[in-house]
C-alpha positions, 0 to 999 in steps of 0.5 A, spaced: 406 855 117 403 857 110 398 863 110 394 866 104 392 873 103 386 872 099 382 877 095 379 879 088 384 882 083 385 889 085 384 889 093 391 890 095 393 883 096 400 885 094 401 892 098 399 888 104 404 882 102 410 887 101 408 890 108 409 883 111 415 882 107 418 889 110 416 887 117 419 880 117 426 883 115 426 887 121 425 881 126 427 875 122 433 871 124 435 869 117 434 870 110 427 873 107 425 871 100 420 874 095 418 870 089 414 873 084 413 873 076 416 880 076 420 883 081 421 890 077 415 893 079 416 891 087 423 892 087 423 899 090 418 898 095 421 892 098 427 892 103 434 891 100 435 886 105 430 881 102 432 876 097 428 877 090 426 871 086 423 873 079 420 866 076 419 869 069 425 866 066 423 859 068 417 858 065 413 855 071 407 852 068 404 848 075 404 847 082 409 842 082 414 846 078 413 852 083 414 847 089 421 845 085 423 852 084 422 853 092 425 847 094 431 849 090 431 856 093 431 852 100 437 848 098 441 853 096 440 857 103 439 853 109 438 860 114 431 862 110 426 864 115 420 867 111 418 866 104 413 870 100 410 868 094 406 874 090 401 872 085 401 864 085 396 864 079 400 868 075 407 864 076 403 858 075 400 860 069 393 858 071 387 860 076 385 852 076 385 850 083 386 842 081 393 841 085 393 847 089 391 844 096 396 838 095 401 844 093 399 847 100 400 841 104 407 840 101 409 847 103 406 845 110 411 839 110 417 844 108 415 849 113 415 844 119 421 841 116 426 847 115 422 852 120 420 857 114 414 861 114 410 862 108 405 867 105 402 867 099 397 872 095 391 868 092 387 872 087 380 869 089 373 871 092 374 870 099 366 868 100 367 863 094 374 860 096 374 853 098 374 851 106 382 849 105 384 856 103 379 860 108 382 856 113 389 859 111 387 866 110 391 871 114 
């Protein structure tokens, strides 16, 4: 399952995501992973049981590269039950939606294959978002 937390910048998406992360830690039967472009600003708000992954050192420039990054994390630990991604447009360096739907479809395939729940924050106006984004809104 892939769910999106959508809204314009400054609407509390990250706070909502962190609440989800900390709630997942309490019930997850496996590892919980938090991916962002800079974990230093969130590290004190997230449970120490969460595996943090900072993408800033990896120069990710596309959805395909982020998919490779996520796949690498999964391949290194097969007990992951939840992956949270904060600020996907910051991570890939663009808010261009070209390729985003295909990325979400590939995450859905990973979710089904490995039984992992994905939650992603997306800085986009909920009213003007494409239908494929709205239907995944949390």
